[in-house]
PALUMVO-297420 format. One line per field, with one value per atom (N, C-alpha, C): residue number from 1; atom name; x, y, z. Coordinates in pm, whole numbers. Layout:
<sites>
seq [NUM,...] .
atom [CA,...] .
east [X,...] .
north [Y,...] .
up [Z,...] .
</sites>
This chain:
<sites>
seq [1,1,1,2,2,2,3,3,3,4,4,4,5,5,5,6,6,6,7,7,7,8,8,8,9,9,9,10,10,10,11,11,11,12,12,12,13,13,13,14,14,14,15,15,15,16,16,16,17,17,17,18,18,18,19,19,19,20,20,20,21,21,21,22,22,22,23,23,23,24,24,24,25,25,25,26,26,26,27,27,27,28,28,28,29,29,29,30,30,30,31,31,31,32,32,32,33,33,33,34,34,34,35,35,35,36,36,36,37,37,37,38,38,38,39,39,39,40,40,40,41,41,41,42,42,42,43,43,43,44,44,44,45,45,45,46,46,46,47,47,47,48,48,48,49,49,49,50,50,50,51,51,51,52,52,52,53,53,53,54,54,54,55,55,55,56,56,56,57,57,57,58,58,58,59,59,59,60,60,60,61,61,61,62,62,62,63,63,63,64,64,64,65,65,65,66,66,66,67,67,67,68,68,68,69,69,69,70,70,70,71,71,71,72,72,72,73,73,73,74,74,74,75,75,75,76,76,76,77,77,77,78,78,78,79,79,79,80,80,80,81,81,81,82,82,82,83,83,83,84,84,84,85,85,85,86,86,86,87,87,87,88,88,88,89,89,89,90,90,90,91,91,91,92,92,92,93,93,93,94,94,94,95,95,95,96,96,96,97,97,97,98,98,98,99,99,99,100,100,100,101,101,101,102,102,102,103,103,103,104,104,104,105,105,105,106,106,106,107,107,107,108,108,108,109,109,109,110,110,110,111,111,111,112,112,112,113,113,113,114,114,114,115,115,115,116,116,116,117,117,117,118,118,118,119,119,119,120,120,120,121,121,121,122,122,122,123,123,123,124,124,124,125,125,125,126,126,126,127,127,127,128,128,128,129,129,129,130,130,130,131,131,131,132,132,132,133,133,133,134,134,134,135,135,135,136,136,136,137,137,137,138,138,138,139,139,139,140,140,140,141,141,141,142,142,142,143,143,143,144,144,144,145,145,145,146,146,146,147,147,147,148,148,148,149,149,149,150,150,150,151,151,151,152,152,152,153,153,153,154,154,154,155,155,155,156,156,156,157,157,157,158,158,158,159,159,159,160,160,160,161,161,161,162,162,162,163,163,163,164,164,164,165,165,165,166,166,166,167,167,167,168,168,168,169,169,169,170,170,170,171,171,171,172,172,172,173,173,173,174,174,174,175,175,175,176,176,176,177,177,177,178,178,178,179,179,179,180,180,180,181,181,181,182,182,182,183,183,183,184,184,184,185,185,185,186,186,186,187,187,187,188,188,188,189,189,189,190,190,190,191,191,191,192,192,192,193,193,193,194,194,194,195,195,195,196,196,196,197,197,197,198,198,198,199,199,199,200,200,200,201,201,201,202,202,202,203,203,203] .
atom [N,CA,C,N,CA,C,N,CA,C,N,CA,C,N,CA,C,N,CA,C,N,CA,C,N,CA,C,N,CA,C,N,CA,C,N,CA,C,N,CA,C,N,CA,C,N,CA,C,N,CA,C,N,CA,C,N,CA,C,N,CA,C,N,CA,C,N,CA,C,N,CA,C,N,CA,C,N,CA,C,N,CA,C,N,CA,C,N,CA,C,N,CA,C,N,CA,C,N,CA,C,N,CA,C,N,CA,C,N,CA,C,N,CA,C,N,CA,C,N,CA,C,N,CA,C,N,CA,C,N,CA,C,N,CA,C,N,CA,C,N,CA,C,N,CA,C,N,CA,C,N,CA,C,N,CA,C,N,CA,C,N,CA,C,N,CA,C,N,CA,C,N,CA,C,N,CA,C,N,CA,C,N,CA,C,N,CA,C,N,CA,C,N,CA,C,N,CA,C,N,CA,C,N,CA,C,N,CA,C,N,CA,C,N,CA,C,N,CA,C,N,CA,C,N,CA,C,N,CA,C,N,CA,C,N,CA,C,N,CA,C,N,CA,C,N,CA,C,N,CA,C,N,CA,C,N,CA,C,N,CA,C,N,CA,C,N,CA,C,N,CA,C,N,CA,C,N,CA,C,N,CA,C,N,CA,C,N,CA,C,N,CA,C,N,CA,C,N,CA,C,N,CA,C,N,CA,C,N,CA,C,N,CA,C,N,CA,C,N,CA,C,N,CA,C,N,CA,C,N,CA,C,N,CA,C,N,CA,C,N,CA,C,N,CA,C,N,CA,C,N,CA,C,N,CA,C,N,CA,C,N,CA,C,N,CA,C,N,CA,C,N,CA,C,N,CA,C,N,CA,C,N,CA,C,N,CA,C,N,CA,C,N,CA,C,N,CA,C,N,CA,C,N,CA,C,N,CA,C,N,CA,C,N,CA,C,N,CA,C,N,CA,C,N,CA,C,N,CA,C,N,CA,C,N,CA,C,N,CA,C,N,CA,C,N,CA,C,N,CA,C,N,CA,C,N,CA,C,N,CA,C,N,CA,C,N,CA,C,N,CA,C,N,CA,C,N,CA,C,N,CA,C,N,CA,C,N,CA,C,N,CA,C,N,CA,C,N,CA,C,N,CA,C,N,CA,C,N,CA,C,N,CA,C,N,CA,C,N,CA,C,N,CA,C,N,CA,C,N,CA,C,N,CA,C,N,CA,C,N,CA,C,N,CA,C,N,CA,C,N,CA,C,N,CA,C,N,CA,C,N,CA,C,N,CA,C,N,CA,C,N,CA,C,N,CA,C,N,CA,C,N,CA,C,N,CA,C,N,CA,C,N,CA,C,N,CA,C,N,CA,C,N,CA,C,N,CA,C,N,CA,C,N,CA,C,N,CA,C,N,CA,C,N,CA,C,N,CA,C,N,CA,C,N,CA,C,N,CA,C,N,CA,C,N,CA,C,N,CA,C,N,CA,C,N,CA,C,N,CA,C,N,CA,C,N,CA,C,N,CA,C,N,CA,C,N,CA,C,N,CA,C,N,CA,C,N,CA,C,N,CA,C,N,CA,C,N,CA,C,N,CA,C,N,CA,C,N,CA,C] .
east [92,10,92,203,265,305,387,466,362,244,112,104,90,84,173,319,408,426,384,376,297,167,57,76,133,161,297,401,524,565,527,552,559,450,383,464,521,630,745,794,926,937,833,852,844,750,768,886,972,1107,1189,1174,1233,1170,1168,1105,1099,1175,1197,1168,1051,1047,1057,1028,1037,1164,1242,1418,1495,1406,1462,1612,1573,1663,1815,1800,1925,1966,1896,1931,2017,1959,2043,2145,2154,2226,2404,2468,2615,2718,2711,2791,2694,2707,2645,2714,2678,2745,2703,2740,2716,2547,2504,2385,2328,2209,2147,2050,2039,1941,1815,1706,1600,1516,1541,1450,1521,1654,1705,1657,1584,1503,1582,1719,1772,1844,1788,1814,1743,1788,1731,1776,1684,1720,1684,1787,1797,1844,1758,1813,1840,1915,1982,2009,2000,2021,2108,2229,2299,2401,2451,2527,2670,2745,2867,2891,2801,2797,2779,2707,2676,2728,2875,2902,2951,3017,3057,2933,2835,2733,2684,2674,2601,2692,2807,2911,2905,2847,2861,2723,2608,2467,2478,2543,2582,2645,2745,2815,2741,2693,2603,2491,2442,2319,2401,2531,2619,2656,2686,2730,2618,2510,2380,2312,2346,2246,2372,2453,2553,2487,2365,2286,2224,2216,2123,2240,2184,2228,2200,2276,2217,2278,2157,2200,2139,2253,2252,2235,2162,2099,2127,2225,2260,2233,2150,2114,2200,2286,2369,2317,2366,2309,2418,2343,2403,2556,2597,2745,2830,2750,2850,2969,3078,3234,3250,3246,3255,3374,3480,3614,3586,3474,3456,3366,3342,3280,3358,3493,3598,3568,3504,3485,3370,3272,3174,3226,3306,3360,3437,3507,3584,3520,3392,3305,3325,3350,3362,3473,3567,3694,3634,3537,3502,3378,3273,3151,3123,3024,2956,2823,2861,2766,2766,2638,2638,2588,2654,2617,2615,2484,2477,2481,2509,2523,2432,2352,2275,2307,2326,2338,2182,2131,2019,2032,1963,1968,1927,1938,1881,1722,1642,1521,1399,1497,1428,1484,1549,1620,1514,1393,1289,1225,1267,1183,1245,1175,1249,1368,1464,1586,1582,1622,1636,1775,1765,1908,2027,2105,2215,2211,2092,2074,2049,2046,2030,1868,1832,1744,1725,1806,1809,1691,1638,1499,1388,1401,1315,1320,1447,1482,1384,1326,1241,1126,1071,960,969,1096,1120,1146,1166,1214,1147,1001,933,956,1012,1029,1181,1255,1402,1454,1325,1339,1221,1231,1114,1109,1231,1247,1208,1198,1162,1054,972,868,863,984,985,1117,1124,1258,1272,1332,1369,1432,1379,1471,1495,1629,1689,1760,1728,1793,1959,2020,2190,2236,2155,2175,2130,2050,2015,2108,2103,2171,2097,2146,2095,2157,2064,2100,2060,1963,1895,1908,1876,1845,1712,1722,1642,1515,1551,1472,1315,1283,1134,1044,1107,1077,1056,1159,1192,1072,1052,956,777,776,661,550,416,331,260,246,187,38,-44,-188,-220,-185,-255,-211,-112,-76,31,51,153,286,315,437,410,515,509,612,568,671,653,713,691,635,545,461,556,534,627,519,554,481,568,595,644,562,533,434,480,611,680,635,660,657,525,424,270,207,275,221,256,416,483,413,362,306,117,104,-56,-105,-40,-85,-194,-318,-422,-416,-295,-326,-283,-345,-296,-126,-123,23,115,231,313,378,424,517,645,750,893,932,968,1010,1150,1219,1353,1383,1267,1286,1133,1140,1036,1030,945,938,839,884,803,752,620,538,555,685,665,600,586,518,359,295,163,161,264,271,277,368,358,222,192,45,-54] .
north [-133,-7,145,111,240,274,157,183,196,166,181,356,400,550,634,588,662,649,547,561,650,653,725,887,907,1051,1118,1019,1060,1023,916,872,977,1045,1132,1257,1289,1411,1346,1242,1173,1175,1116,1105,1258,1344,1479,1546,1540,1561,1499,1389,1312,1331,1425,1465,1387,1288,1212,1054,1050,896,794,819,711,661,727,683,678,632,614,520,404,325,360,456,502,655,683,797,748,652,566,510,435,311,412,333,398,292,169,83,-48,-87,-208,-311,-417,-567,-595,-706,-775,-770,-741,-768,-912,-921,-1071,-1114,-1246,-1314,-1316,-1238,-1240,-1375,-1438,-1553,-1712,-1675,-1768,-1831,-1934,-1989,-1994,-2002,-2026,-1880,-1789,-1646,-1576,-1533,-1470,-1333,-1225,-1097,-1082,-1003,-990,-854,-795,-663,-642,-565,-542,-377,-325,-197,-168,-90,-64,50,82,221,167,263,213,150,136,55,-73,-114,-266,-342,-307,-346,-520,-540,-674,-770,-709,-790,-834,-712,-765,-848,-851,-946,-1080,-1118,-1252,-1309,-1211,-1252,-1291,-1230,-1237,-1386,-1380,-1523,-1655,-1634,-1758,-1784,-1690,-1729,-1797,-1743,-1788,-1923,-1953,-2097,-2193,-2140,-2255,-2233,-2157,-2154,-2134,-2243,-2246,-2323,-2354,-2422,-2298,-2192,-2069,-1925,-1844,-1742,-1618,-1555,-1460,-1331,-1251,-1109,-1008,-970,-859,-704,-635,-504,-456,-394,-305,-172,-127,6,72,146,221,351,386,541,622,770,856,881,859,895,772,664,529,548,509,526,412,473,385,330,354,260,141,121,-25,-96,-72,-172,-276,-225,-343,-471,-439,-575,-660,-618,-704,-775,-671,-723,-840,-865,-973,-1107,-1088,-1220,-1296,-1222,-1260,-1347,-1344,-1444,-1571,-1602,-1721,-1785,-1695,-1723,-1676,-1718,-1648,-1596,-1448,-1348,-1219,-1158,-1030,-950,-811,-712,-567,-518,-383,-285,-176,-72,67,86,216,286,425,545,587,585,633,790,886,1025,1021,1153,1173,1208,1117,1150,1098,1049,986,1038,1154,1215,1295,1299,1341,1243,1116,1027,981,903,857,777,796,681,611,455,373,308,234,159,268,230,344,488,499,631,614,505,502,495,541,555,411,334,224,128,110,45,73,203,263,264,199,205,108,14,-91,-29,109,175,209,229,276,136,27,-75,-89,-100,-112,-1,113,180,209,133,111,15,-91,-204,-231,-155,-136,-281,-327,-459,-596,-562,-694,-737,-843,-893,-911,-977,-983,-984,-964,-941,-980,-1015,-1069,-978,-900,-803,-892,-884,-934,-827,-837,-751,-795,-681,-719,-829,-851,-928,-1085,-1136,-1240,-1353,-1447,-1572,-1663,-1717,-1830,-1948,-2033,-2182,-2278,-2232,-2334,-2280,-2366,-2295,-2229,-2095,-2000,-2008,-2104,-2101,-2135,-2240,-2263,-2136,-2052,-1938,-1859,-1814,-1688,-1726,-1842,-1873,-1907,-1856,-1873,-1817,-1878,-1822,-1690,-1581,-1470,-1468,-1537,-1540,-1415,-1312,-1184,-1106,-1139,-1050,-977,-868,-763,-802,-882,-919,-1065,-1141,-1263,-1268,-1267,-1277,-1380,-1387,-1447,-1382,-1474,-1378,-1346,-1222,-1208,-1186,-1230,-1200,-1114,-1000,-899,-829,-861,-805,-690,-676,-538,-438,-462,-386,-326,-445,-414,-321,-364,-269,-111,-97,13,126,39,134,104,58,17,-20,-138,-202,-323,-324,-398,-520,-557,-681,-774,-919,-1023,-1066,-1031,-1074,-981,-957,-898,-973,-872,-940,-920,-983,-967,-887,-775,-684,-717,-802,-843,-934,-1006,-1106,-1080,-1015,-984,-1035,-1097,-1112,-1009,-923,-829,-862,-852,-887,-724,-683,-544,-516,-601,-606,-564,-615,-598,-471,-431,-291,-174,-171,-103,-61,-175,-164,-111] .
up [14,14,-6,86,69,-48,-125,-241,-339,-331,-433,-411,-276,-274,-318,-286,-339,-511,-576,-710,-749,-692,-750,-709,-609,-575,-641,-669,-727,-874,-911,-1036,-1167,-1189,-1258,-1250,-1109,-1104,-1177,-1146,-1189,-1333,-1399,-1545,-1605,-1552,-1603,-1573,-1480,-1484,-1585,-1618,-1726,-1855,-1942,-2030,-2148,-2176,-2281,-2250,-2166,-2109,-2188,-2330,-2434,-2442,-2376,-2395,-2272,-2188,-2042,-2065,-2148,-2183,-2210,-2311,-2364,-2279,-2217,-2094,-1998,-1947,-1820,-1848,-1979,-1975,-1986,-1931,-1913,-1981,-1972,-2043,-2068,-2198,-2259,-2291,-2252,-2302,-2439,-2462,-2613,-2610,-2722,-2753,-2744,-2673,-2622,-2738,-2741,-2816,-2724,-2753,-2688,-2691,-2816,-2830,-2752,-2715,-2641,-2518,-2491,-2399,-2269,-2295,-2172,-2101,-2177,-2130,-2024,-1905,-1797,-1775,-1779,-1751,-1615,-1547,-1393,-1348,-1281,-1260,-1082,-1060,-944,-935,-788,-765,-651,-677,-590,-567,-463,-464,-403,-363,-325,-218,-137,-7,-9,-140,-124,-248,-286,-410,-394,-294,-266,-224,-149,-149,-286,-370,-496,-573,-571,-649,-612,-449,-383,-425,-439,-499,-650,-703,-871,-868,-803,-814,-759,-676,-637,-724,-814,-910,-1031,-1062,-1178,-1149,-1021,-981,-999,-952,-976,-1089,-1214,-1323,-1420,-1434,-1543,-1659,-1697,-1803,-1874,-1774,-1826,-1884,-1941,-1989,-1881,-1786,-1709,-1756,-1761,-1835,-1699,-1663,-1547,-1573,-1561,-1540,-1413,-1394,-1259,-1281,-1167,-1167,-1067,-1104,-999,-973,-863,-797,-866,-874,-946,-900,-754,-738,-696,-790,-794,-845,-800,-831,-968,-1073,-1192,-1208,-1115,-1137,-1076,-993,-948,-1035,-1164,-1245,-1281,-1268,-1295,-1192,-1085,-990,-1048,-1137,-1170,-1313,-1365,-1516,-1490,-1359,-1336,-1336,-1310,-1335,-1473,-1591,-1710,-1718,-1625,-1630,-1596,-1510,-1483,-1533,-1597,-1609,-1745,-1795,-1917,-1888,-1879,-1832,-1883,-1920,-1985,-1856,-1885,-1758,-1843,-1813,-1847,-1741,-1753,-1627,-1671,-1569,-1563,-1467,-1515,-1370,-1380,-1269,-1227,-1172,-1232,-1187,-1039,-986,-836,-843,-897,-911,-796,-700,-584,-464,-487,-383,-258,-291,-178,-118,-164,-81,29,101,239,210,270,278,372,358,442,451,573,607,609,519,518,462,398,335,188,156,17,-60,-182,-240,-349,-356,-443,-457,-334,-324,-420,-425,-505,-665,-704,-867,-918,-852,-916,-960,-929,-977,-1134,-1162,-1305,-1412,-1346,-1447,-1574,-1557,-1677,-1794,-1737,-1861,-1894,-1814,-1860,-1962,-1960,-2052,-2157,-2220,-2337,-2412,-2427,-2508,-2465,-2341,-2272,-2198,-2191,-2144,-1994,-1931,-1793,-1780,-1611,-1558,-1412,-1369,-1222,-1131,-1017,-969,-855,-796,-685,-594,-482,-357,-370,-337,-337,-250,-126,-41,-46,-181,-214,-242,-186,-234,-305,-396,-509,-479,-439,-444,-546,-623,-724,-846,-950,-1068,-1092,-1145,-1151,-1239,-1357,-1477,-1449,-1352,-1327,-1277,-1188,-1119,-1241,-1308,-1417,-1524,-1546,-1654,-1616,-1484,-1428,-1501,-1503,-1552,-1489,-1533,-1472,-1428,-1526,-1495,-1472,-1564,-1578,-1454,-1385,-1277,-1326,-1216,-1268,-1202,-1109,-1055,-972,-974,-871,-797,-651,-549,-436,-358,-217,-98,-56,71,170,253,376,467,609,723,839,781,857,974,1069,1184,1211,1228,1290,1165,1046,936,899,915,925,1024,1125,1269,1241,1227,1203,1107,1005,875,884,992,978,863,823,705,760,674,705,650,543,467,542,516,597,561,449,411,316,305,229,143,22,-102,-46,-34,-10,-137,-120,-236,-276,-224,-263,-346,-385,-512,-579,-689,-760,-920,-968,-1111,-1173,-1261,-1311,-1440,-1480,-1583,-1645,-1710,-1723,-1875,-1959,-2049,-2033,-1943,-1885,-1818,-1741,-1659,-1746,-1859,-1953,-2052,-2046,-2131,-2051] .
</sites>
């Protein structure tokens, strides 16, 4: 409900501030890897958001997925904070020495600065709001938090049937969060692992 209200109240302002919303992908794209074959059934598009504080956590998460998905092609789309130290990109590029992986980098402008910051002051958790606009060529994408560890093949989950839903996610029963924000729902969705039906969201 909170995220829903944030989207309703702020997304129109965000899009208005970025006047050429049709070209989000090109505007934010910093470094692009090889072109991917979107028709490859083994291709999985994954999105992660990070700043300078969680570089190595992200690296560990990516490595865990690559280790357990060697029959798949993982295409990572990293959404980087505006102040991200670009010299650290080589840390992620080092993965290519051991794995067949595609990595694209996006620099996200300071369009969420007026939003409430969490944990160590980051606004990265809001980046998922603009995912549908960033990837106009994709039909689905899996968003993972940087502290997520992957121990299994992701393909079954990635290829799940949406059944007309906008997103798929795991149920969360966080009584503390529900009480703190006066949420009346019986369950929440764990926002750290979300499969986006971005084709439907755009439509």
